[in-house]
C-alpha positions as CSV (number, residue, x, y, z in Angstrom):
1,X,126.9,112.5,7.3
2,X,129.6,110.2,7.7
3,X,127.6,107.2,9.3
4,X,124.6,107.7,6.5
5,X,128.2,106.7,3.8
6,X,129.1,104.5,6.4
7,X,125.1,102.4,6.5
8,X,125.7,102.6,2.0
9,X,129.0,101.2,2.7
10,X,128.7,98.0,4.6
11,X,124.8,97.1,2.9
12,X,126.5,97.6,-0.4
13,X,129.5,94.8,0.8
14,X,126.1,93.0,2.3
15,X,125.2,93.0,-1.1
16,X,128.5,91.7,-2.9
17,X,129.2,89.0,0.0
18,X,126.3,86.5,-1.9
19,X,128.5,86.3,-5.0
20,X,130.6,84.3,-6.1
21,X,132.2,86.5,-8.5
22,X,130.7,89.8,-10.3
23,X,132.0,92.7,-12.4
24,X,131.2,95.9,-12.7
25,X,129.9,97.8,-16.5
26,X,130.8,100.9,-17.4
27,X,127.5,102.3,-16.3
28,X,128.4,101.0,-12.2
29,X,125.9,97.9,-13.1
30,X,127.0,94.6,-11.0
31,X,127.3,92.4,-14.3
32,X,128.3,88.8,-14.8
33,X,127.4,87.8,-11.5
34,X,128.3,83.6,-10.1
35,X,126.2,82.7,-7.2
36,X,128.0,81.0,-4.1
37,X,126.7,77.0,-5.7
38,X,128.8,78.2,-8.7
39,X,125.5,79.2,-10.8
40,X,124.8,82.5,-13.1
41,X,122.5,84.9,-11.9
42,X,121.3,88.4,-13.5
43,X,122.0,90.1,-15.7
44,X,125.4,88.7,-18.3
45,X,127.2,90.2,-21.3
46,X,128.7,87.7,-22.7
47,X,131.9,88.0,-25.5
48,X,132.8,85.1,-28.0
49,X,135.6,86.1,-30.3
50,X,136.0,85.2,-34.5
51,X,136.8,81.4,-34.7
52,X,137.3,79.5,-37.4
53,X,136.0,81.5,-40.2
54,X,133.1,82.5,-38.3
55,X,132.5,86.1,-36.7
56,X,132.3,86.9,-33.5
57,X,129.8,88.7,-31.5
58,X,128.1,89.9,-27.8
59,X,125.1,88.8,-26.3
60,X,123.3,90.6,-23.1
61,X,120.2,89.0,-21.6
62,X,119.3,87.2,-17.7
63,X,120.4,84.4,-16.4
64,X,118.3,82.3,-14.0
65,X,119.7,79.2,-12.2
66,X,122.6,78.9,-14.9
67,X,119.9,79.3,-17.4
68,X,119.1,81.6,-19.8
69,X,115.6,83.6,-19.4
70,X,114.1,85.9,-21.6
71,X,114.9,88.0,-24.4
72,X,118.3,88.5,-25.0
73,X,120.5,90.0,-27.7
74,X,123.2,89.8,-29.7
75,X,125.6,92.2,-31.3
76,X,128.7,91.9,-34.3
77,X,131.5,93.2,-32.6
78,X,131.5,96.0,-33.7
79,X,128.0,97.0,-32.0
80,X,125.5,96.6,-34.8
81,X,122.3,94.5,-34.1
82,X,121.8,90.6,-35.4
83,X,119.6,88.9,-33.2
84,X,116.3,89.1,-30.9
85,X,115.8,85.9,-29.1
86,X,114.1,84.6,-26.6
87,X,114.8,82.0,-23.8
88,X,112.9,79.9,-20.6
89,X,114.1,77.3,-19.0
90,X,117.2,78.0,-21.0
91,X,116.0,77.0,-24.3
92,X,115.0,79.3,-26.8
93,X,110.9,80.2,-27.0
94,X,108.6,82.0,-28.9
95,X,109.4,84.5,-32.0
96,X,113.8,85.0,-32.2
97,X,115.0,87.4,-35.2
98,X,118.1,87.6,-36.7
99,X,119.3,90.2,-38.8
100,X,122.1,91.2,-41.8
101,X,124.9,93.7,-40.8
102,X,123.0,96.3,-42.1
103,X,119.8,95.9,-40.5
104,X,117.9,93.7,-42.6
105,X,116.0,90.9,-41.7
106,X,117.4,87.6,-42.4
107,X,115.2,85.0,-41.2
108,X,112.2,84.5,-38.0
109,X,112.1,81.7,-36.2
110,X,109.3,80.4,-33.7
111,X,110.4,78.0,-30.9
112,X,108.8,75.8,-28.4
113,X,110.9,75.5,-24.8
114,X,110.1,72.2,-23.4
115,X,109.0,72.1,-20.0
116,X,112.1,69.4,-18.0
117,X,109.4,69.5,-15.2
118,X,106.5,68.3,-17.1
119,X,107.5,67.2,-20.9
120,X,104.2,66.7,-22.3
121,X,101.5,68.4,-24.1
122,X,98.0,68.6,-24.6
123,X,98.1,68.4,-29.1
124,X,94.3,68.7,-31.0
125,X,93.2,65.9,-33.4
126,X,90.8,67.3,-36.4
127,X,87.8,65.7,-38.3
128,X,89.8,64.4,-42.0
129,X,86.9,65.2,-43.5
130,X,86.7,69.0,-41.7
131,X,90.0,70.0,-40.8
132,X,88.6,73.0,-38.9
133,X,86.8,70.7,-37.1
134,X,88.5,69.5,-33.8
135,X,86.6,65.8,-32.4
136,X,89.4,65.1,-29.2
137,X,92.5,66.3,-27.7
138,X,95.5,64.0,-27.0
139,X,98.1,64.2,-24.6
140,X,101.6,63.6,-26.1
141,X,105.2,63.4,-24.6
142,X,107.5,66.1,-26.4
143,X,111.5,65.0,-27.0
144,X,114.0,67.0,-26.6
145,X,114.4,70.6,-25.2
146,X,113.4,72.9,-27.3
147,X,110.4,72.4,-31.1
148,X,110.0,74.0,-33.6
149,X,107.1,75.4,-33.5
150,X,104.7,77.8,-35.5
151,X,105.4,80.3,-38.6
152,X,109.1,80.1,-40.0
153,X,110.8,83.0,-41.7
154,X,113.3,83.0,-44.8
155,X,113.9,87.2,-46.0
156,X,115.4,88.3,-49.1
157,X,118.9,89.3,-47.5
158,X,118.9,92.6,-50.1
159,X,115.1,93.7,-50.4
160,X,113.9,92.6,-47.1
161,X,111.5,90.8,-48.9
162,X,110.4,86.9,-47.8
163,X,111.1,84.0,-49.9
164,X,110.1,81.2,-48.0
165,X,107.8,80.1,-45.8
166,X,107.7,77.0,-43.4
167,X,104.5,75.7,-40.5
168,X,106.1,73.9,-38.1
169,X,104.3,71.4,-35.5
170,X,106.0,70.4,-32.3
171,X,109.4,69.5,-34.6
172,X,106.8,68.5,-37.4
173,X,107.3,70.2,-40.5
174,X,103.5,70.4,-42.2
175,X,103.1,69.6,-45.3
176,X,99.8,71.4,-46.0
177,X,97.7,68.1,-46.5
178,X,96.5,67.1,-43.5
179,X,96.0,63.7,-44.4
180,X,99.0,62.6,-46.3
181,X,101.7,64.5,-43.6
182,X,103.9,62.0,-42.2
183,X,104.1,62.8,-38.6
184,X,102.4,61.2,-35.5
185,X,100.2,64.2,-35.0
186,X,98.4,63.3,-38.6
187,X,94.9,63.8,-37.9
188,X,93.3,60.9,-36.5
189,X,90.4,59.4,-38.9
190,X,87.3,58.7,-35.6
191,X,84.9,57.1,-38.8
192,X,84.3,53.6,-38.2
193,X,84.2,51.8,-41.7
194,X,81.9,49.3,-40.5
195,X,79.3,51.6,-40.1
196,X,80.0,54.5,-41.9
197,X,76.0,56.2,-42.9
198,X,75.8,57.0,-46.3
199,X,73.8,61.0,-46.6
200,X,70.9,61.0,-48.5
201,X,70.6,64.7,-47.7
202,X,72.0,65.7,-50.7
203,X,70.0,63.7,-53.2
204,X,66.4,64.6,-51.4
205,X,67.4,68.6,-52.0
206,X,68.3,67.2,-55.7
207,X,65.5,70.1,-57.7
208,X,63.0,68.1,-59.8
209,X,63.5,68.3,-63.7
210,X,61.6,70.7,-65.4
211,X,59.8,67.6,-67.4
212,X,57.9,66.3,-64.0
213,X,56.9,69.3,-62.8
214,X,55.2,69.8,-66.1
215,X,53.5,67.0,-65.8
216,X,52.0,67.2,-62.2
217,X,51.4,71.0,-63.1
218,X,48.9,69.7,-66.3
219,X,47.8,66.3,-64.0
220,X,46.9,68.3,-60.9
221,X,43.9,67.7,-58.9
222,X,43.4,64.1,-61.5
223,X,43.0,60.8,-59.4
224,X,46.3,58.7,-60.3
225,X,47.5,57.1,-63.3
226,X,48.4,52.9,-63.1
227,X,51.4,54.0,-65.9
228,X,52.4,50.3,-67.1
229,X,56.1,49.8,-66.0
230,X,57.1,46.2,-68.1
231,X,56.6,44.0,-65.9
232,X,55.0,41.1,-66.4
233,X,52.5,38.4,-64.1
234,X,49.0,39.6,-62.5
């Protein structure tokens, strides 16, 4: 039994030896680890005291090579959940939720983190006449580290009802009118004004007036009658 305890002790010491610093949580978990290169790794708990009127809070989540990754939770210093955030490459990514001190929804954000190794993305280009039709895809460079992307919702803190909704596309606020949108992702006009074809299908499909139908029915089977049209000459 003595040898078994000694083996476990050696394993524990070798595990802790890879960290420059760490702390032990209330449940015996290893927290707030800093590796030998000075980078934060694993599960962390950060505490921020009240400062200049801003309420303090605690946050907990995972670091990978000094960058936040995955879901992080924020709590007030009284222990109330006030935020659920998601991270990728150290930046906000995906759906983030914020709450009042009594648990009512306050705000919902949607973010898109930019891959620092490949800051490009493919964007759909829509037909101006039919905004639901994708006619092309273009590659654009994403400026920044994280971009507003998707639906943002704002709630009444008392009743929890939505009071405002915004739509973003790669940090650009969508106006609802793709033609008038003043951003770089406005649908591209692919028509050539010098070769615009008129649509005559609608004219061909128009129903004939009742008077013409009656005339054709009355004269069906008869020889064609030459009608004077007012022209002169022979």
